[in-house]
N, C-alpha and C positions, 0 to 999 in steps of 0.2 A: 469469590469473583462475581462481579456484576456483569451480565451480558445484555447488551441492548441491540436488538435487531434494527438495522438502519432502513432507509427508504427503499433500498434494494434488499429484499428479504434474505438473501444468502450472505450478505456482508454484516459482520458484527463488530461493535465496539466493545472491547473487554476492559474492565476496570478492576484492578487487583485490590484486595483488602490490604491496606498499608498499616503497619504497626510502627509508630514512631514515638520517640521521647527525646530528651536533651542530648542523648548519645548519637541519634541518627534515626534510621528507619530500617525495616525489614519487610519484604513481601515475596510471595511466590510469583515469579515471573511466568511460570508455566506449570500447569498440572494437567496431565493427560485426561484424567477422569473428569475434572471440571470442564475442560475444553470440550470434550465429547458431549457432556450433558448440556452445555450451553448452546453449542452449534448444531447438535444432532449429527455430527460428522466424526467418523473414526478415521483419523489420518495418521500417517507416519511422516515425520519430518526427517529429511535425509541430508540437509545442508543448512549451515548457518552462515550468514554474511554480515559484514560490518563495514559501513562506509562513513567517511567524514567529508563534509562538504561545507563550503563557505556560503556566506549570505548571498541570496538571490540565485544560487545554483538550483536549476530545475532538472530533475532526472525523470525521464519518462516521455511518453507513456509506453511502458515495456510489457511484453508478454512473449510466450513461446507457443507457436501454433501447433507443434507436436511436443510431447513431453511437457504439457502445461503444468505450471507451478501454482499451487495454492501458497499463499504467503501470510505469515503471522508477523506483523511489523510493529516496531516500537522505537522510541527515541530515548537515548540515555544521556545525551548532552544537547542542550539547545532546544529549538522548536522548529517544526515543519508543518506545512499544510499537506496532508496526504490524500490522494485521490484514487478511487477505483471506478473503472468504466466497464459496464456490462457489454461484452462483445460476443454474447451467445445469441446468434440470429433468431433462434426459436423462443427466446425469453421474452416475457411481456415487458421487461425493462431494458430491452436491447437499445444501446445507444444512450442510456441514462448514466449519470454519474453521482457518486456521493463523495463528500470530502469532510475531513475532520482535522482539527488541530491536535497534534501529538507533541508532547514535550516532556522534558525530564521531570518537571514538577507534577504534572497530572498522571504520569506513568500509564496512560491509556495505551492500549494496543488495538490494532485493526486486523481482523481476519478477512482476507481477500481470497475467495476460493478460485479454483481453476476456471478459466473462461472469462477472466477479467484482464483488462490492461491496467497498469499501476504506475503511478508517478507521485513525486512530491517536490515541493519547493521549500528551500530553507528560509525561514523568517528571522532567525537570530543571527548573530555574528558568524556562527558556524554551528553545525549539528552533527552528532554521531548517531547513526541509524543502524539498528540491528534487525535482521529478519531471518526467519526460518522458512525453508521451502519444502514442498512435498515431492519435488523431483529435482534432478540435477540440472545445472546450467548446461544448455545445449546451444552453442552459438549459431549453428546452422539453422535452427528453428526460431531464433530470436527475431522478433518484429518490434516495430516502434510506430505508434500513431503520433502525429504532430500534436504537440501540447496545446496549441491554440487553435485547433480545428474549429471552424465556425459552426459545423453541424453539432458538435458536442457542447460548445458554448460553456466551457468550464469557467467558473467565477474564481480565478486565482486571486488570492488576497495580496496583490503587489501592484506597485505603481511604476515599476521600472521594467525594462526588457530583461528577462532572466539570462543567466549564464548557462549555455548549453554545450554539450559535447557535439562534435561534428555529426555523429550518428543521430543524436536527438534533433538537431537542427534540420535534418533531412528526413524526418518522420513522414510516414504516409498520411494522406488524407483519409479520414474515417470512411468515406464512401468507397475508396479503392483498396482499403486494407484487407488483409486476410483476416477472417473472423471464424468463430466456431459455429458449427451447424447444429 
């Protein structure tokens, strides 16, 4: 596995070693030892989630203010633009974001540690998105920052208004959102 530390040093792009021939391909989608070596983090994943979304659906920017979740995310069908926003007030990259194209062909994964808001927009006709989390879903602690917040100025690669859930359409402004200290 190749691990690339992104512009926000705690976020990593992980690229598996893929073995392929005319029959298809094989790769390890997760290896605990390699993950720990690459990220310097000893984590235990407790939940796996799978979503399917249509083109232009934008999910996020989500996080849990208590029981924060680290996420290891990947796309198994289609393509998304995936974003992590540093919402750790004491971090030198507080309020900064990184984004990566994840798709079924490149098989890349993004490690987003606790203390980040996360979101993605579907670029293909549809996408299936898998992610492992380091803590359980806790609806009472779930928060959402508005996807198009002008202070974050995320450069989403789309030219149409995204399709949002009611919850995501009413996300908080970054300036007034609960953040990590």
